[in-house]
C-alpha positions as CSV (number, residue, x, y, z in Angstrom):
1,X,24.2,-23.0,-4.7
2,X,21.8,-21.2,-6.8
3,X,22.2,-23.7,-8.7
4,X,20.3,-26.5,-6.8
5,X,18.0,-24.0,-5.4
6,X,16.8,-23.8,-8.7
7,X,16.5,-27.2,-9.1
8,X,14.9,-27.7,-6.0
9,X,12.0,-24.9,-5.6
10,X,11.7,-26.7,-9.7
11,X,11.3,-29.9,-8.6
12,X,8.6,-28.5,-5.5
13,X,6.5,-26.9,-8.1
14,X,7.0,-30.3,-10.4
15,X,5.3,-32.1,-7.4
16,X,3.1,-29.0,-5.8
17,X,0.8,-30.1,-9.3
18,X,0.8,-32.9,-9.8
19,X,0.0,-33.7,-6.1
20,X,-3.0,-30.7,-7.1
21,X,-3.5,-33.1,-10.7
22,X,-4.5,-36.3,-8.7
23,X,-6.6,-34.1,-6.0
24,X,-8.4,-32.3,-8.1
25,X,-11.7,-34.5,-8.6
26,X,-12.4,-33.8,-12.1
27,X,-9.3,-34.0,-13.6
28,X,-8.8,-37.1,-11.5
29,X,-11.8,-38.5,-13.0
30,X,-10.5,-37.8,-16.3
31,X,-7.0,-39.8,-15.8
32,X,-9.2,-42.6,-14.0
33,X,-11.5,-42.5,-17.8
34,X,-7.6,-42.4,-19.1
35,X,-6.2,-45.3,-17.4
36,X,-8.8,-48.1,-17.3
37,X,-8.7,-51.1,-19.1
38,X,-11.0,-53.1,-20.0
39,X,-12.0,-56.0,-17.7
40,X,-10.6,-59.5,-17.8
41,X,-13.0,-62.5,-18.5
42,X,-12.9,-64.5,-15.8
43,X,-11.5,-68.9,-16.3
44,X,-14.3,-71.1,-17.8
45,X,-13.5,-73.5,-14.8
46,X,-13.0,-70.2,-11.8
47,X,-16.4,-68.6,-12.3
48,X,-18.7,-68.1,-8.9
49,X,-22.6,-68.7,-10.2
50,X,-25.1,-66.7,-8.5
51,X,-27.2,-69.2,-6.4
52,X,-29.4,-66.6,-4.5
53,X,-31.3,-64.6,-6.8
54,X,-34.1,-62.5,-3.9
55,X,-32.9,-59.7,-4.6
56,X,-35.5,-56.1,-4.6
57,X,-34.6,-52.9,-6.1
58,X,-36.6,-50.3,-6.1
59,X,-36.1,-48.5,-9.4
60,X,-35.2,-44.5,-8.7
61,X,-36.0,-43.4,-12.5
62,X,-37.8,-46.9,-13.4
63,X,-39.8,-49.9,-12.6
64,X,-38.7,-51.8,-9.4
65,X,-36.9,-54.9,-10.1
66,X,-37.2,-58.4,-8.7
67,X,-33.5,-60.5,-9.5
68,X,-35.9,-63.6,-9.2
69,X,-38.0,-62.4,-12.5
70,X,-33.8,-61.4,-14.2
71,X,-32.5,-65.1,-14.2
72,X,-31.5,-67.3,-17.0
73,X,-30.4,-63.7,-19.2
74,X,-27.7,-61.5,-19.2
75,X,-27.0,-59.1,-16.9
76,X,-24.9,-55.8,-16.0
77,X,-25.1,-55.1,-12.6
78,X,-22.8,-51.4,-10.8
79,X,-23.0,-50.9,-7.5
80,X,-21.0,-47.1,-7.7
81,X,-21.9,-43.2,-5.8
82,X,-22.0,-39.7,-7.8
83,X,-19.1,-39.1,-5.5
84,X,-16.3,-41.7,-6.2
85,X,-13.5,-41.5,-8.7
86,X,-13.5,-44.1,-10.8
87,X,-17.2,-44.7,-10.7
88,X,-17.6,-41.3,-12.4
89,X,-15.2,-41.9,-14.2
90,X,-16.7,-45.3,-15.7
91,X,-20.3,-43.9,-16.3
92,X,-19.7,-41.7,-19.8
93,X,-18.3,-45.8,-20.2
94,X,-21.5,-47.6,-18.8
95,X,-23.8,-45.3,-20.8
96,X,-22.3,-46.3,-23.9
97,X,-21.8,-49.4,-24.1
98,X,-26.0,-49.2,-22.5
99,X,-27.3,-47.2,-25.8
100,X,-26.5,-49.8,-28.0
101,X,-26.9,-52.7,-25.6
102,X,-30.0,-50.8,-23.7
103,X,-32.4,-53.6,-25.2
104,X,-30.8,-56.0,-25.3
105,X,-29.2,-57.2,-21.5
106,X,-31.1,-56.2,-18.2
107,X,-28.4,-52.7,-16.4
108,X,-28.6,-52.4,-12.5
109,X,-26.9,-49.2,-11.4
110,X,-27.8,-50.3,-7.9
111,X,-26.2,-47.0,-5.5
112,X,-27.5,-46.1,-1.6
113,X,-28.0,-42.7,-2.9
114,X,-31.6,-41.0,-2.4
115,X,-32.7,-40.2,-5.6
116,X,-32.3,-36.3,-4.8
117,X,-28.9,-36.7,-5.2
118,X,-28.8,-38.6,-8.0
119,X,-31.4,-36.7,-10.3
120,X,-28.9,-34.1,-10.3
121,X,-25.7,-36.0,-11.8
122,X,-27.5,-38.1,-14.0
123,X,-28.5,-34.6,-15.7
124,X,-25.3,-33.4,-15.9
125,X,-24.5,-35.4,-17.2
126,X,-26.7,-36.5,-19.6
127,X,-26.4,-40.1,-18.2
128,X,-30.2,-41.5,-19.1
129,X,-29.0,-45.3,-16.7
130,X,-31.0,-47.1,-15.0
131,X,-30.4,-46.6,-11.8
132,X,-32.1,-47.6,-8.2
133,X,-31.5,-49.0,-4.5
134,X,-30.9,-52.0,-3.0
135,X,-34.4,-53.3,-0.8
136,X,-32.9,-56.3,0.1
137,X,-29.9,-57.9,0.5
138,X,-27.6,-59.0,-2.4
139,X,-26.5,-62.0,-3.4
140,X,-23.5,-63.2,-1.7
141,X,-22.1,-63.2,-4.9
142,X,-21.7,-58.9,-4.6
143,X,-20.8,-58.6,-0.9
144,X,-17.6,-60.4,-0.9
145,X,-16.1,-56.8,-1.0
146,X,-17.1,-53.7,0.0
147,X,-15.4,-51.0,-2.4
148,X,-17.0,-49.2,-5.5
149,X,-17.0,-48.9,-8.0
150,X,-17.8,-52.7,-8.9
151,X,-18.7,-54.5,-11.8
152,X,-20.9,-57.7,-12.6
153,X,-21.5,-59.2,-15.6
154,X,-23.2,-62.4,-16.1
155,X,-24.1,-64.4,-17.8
156,X,-27.5,-66.8,-18.4
157,X,-27.3,-69.5,-16.7
158,X,-25.8,-66.8,-13.4
159,X,-22.0,-67.1,-14.3
160,X,-20.3,-63.9,-13.4
161,X,-18.3,-64.4,-16.6
162,X,-16.1,-60.7,-15.5
163,X,-16.0,-58.2,-12.9
164,X,-14.5,-55.4,-11.4
165,X,-14.1,-54.4,-7.9
166,X,-12.8,-50.7,-6.6
167,X,-11.5,-49.5,-9.8
168,X,-12.4,-48.1,-12.5
169,X,-12.6,-50.8,-15.7
170,X,-13.3,-49.7,-19.7
171,X,-16.7,-51.4,-20.0
172,X,-17.5,-50.4,-23.8
173,X,-14.1,-51.4,-24.5
174,X,-14.1,-54.5,-28.0
175,X,-13.7,-56.6,-25.6
176,X,-16.3,-56.0,-23.3
177,X,-19.3,-56.0,-26.0
178,X,-17.9,-59.0,-28.2
179,X,-18.2,-60.9,-24.4
180,X,-21.9,-59.8,-24.3
181,X,-22.4,-60.4,-28.7
182,X,-21.4,-63.7,-26.8
183,X,-23.2,-63.7,-24.3
184,X,-26.5,-63.2,-26.0
185,X,-26.0,-66.4,-28.6
């Protein structure tokens, strides 16, 4: 009986530690980053096409953008928030991708949070990503889900080549980089 009690106590301790591990945000963010997979490439026949580019974005740390002006260019859109663990898990990967492709494709990191909330988060993490607030309603293709993070890689023809909603993804993978390189050709 004593052996059973020791085993029961040990399993309870392990269970409590596992729950604490997953609840504690920095650990959770680290864990999400470790299990993040590269986004899947949408089948060519099944790719959604943007039909509406009428979307105004206010730059929080960059110039305002009229999405219409980005037509016929490669675009990566990411909807996120500073309080969202999967969003936090993705940001370092996005930063690395942005460091290498920031001059080649358009990155739009869209949040509904105010600059007073976003700025300290960016500074604490040494991120220099271009952040925006939506002034008008996003294209319908982006409103089919209201989960974050939600990310879309769009080709020059307005087709969504990669998308991930509601989970962290490794946007700095070799696979993503190859897709972007192919889109830029």
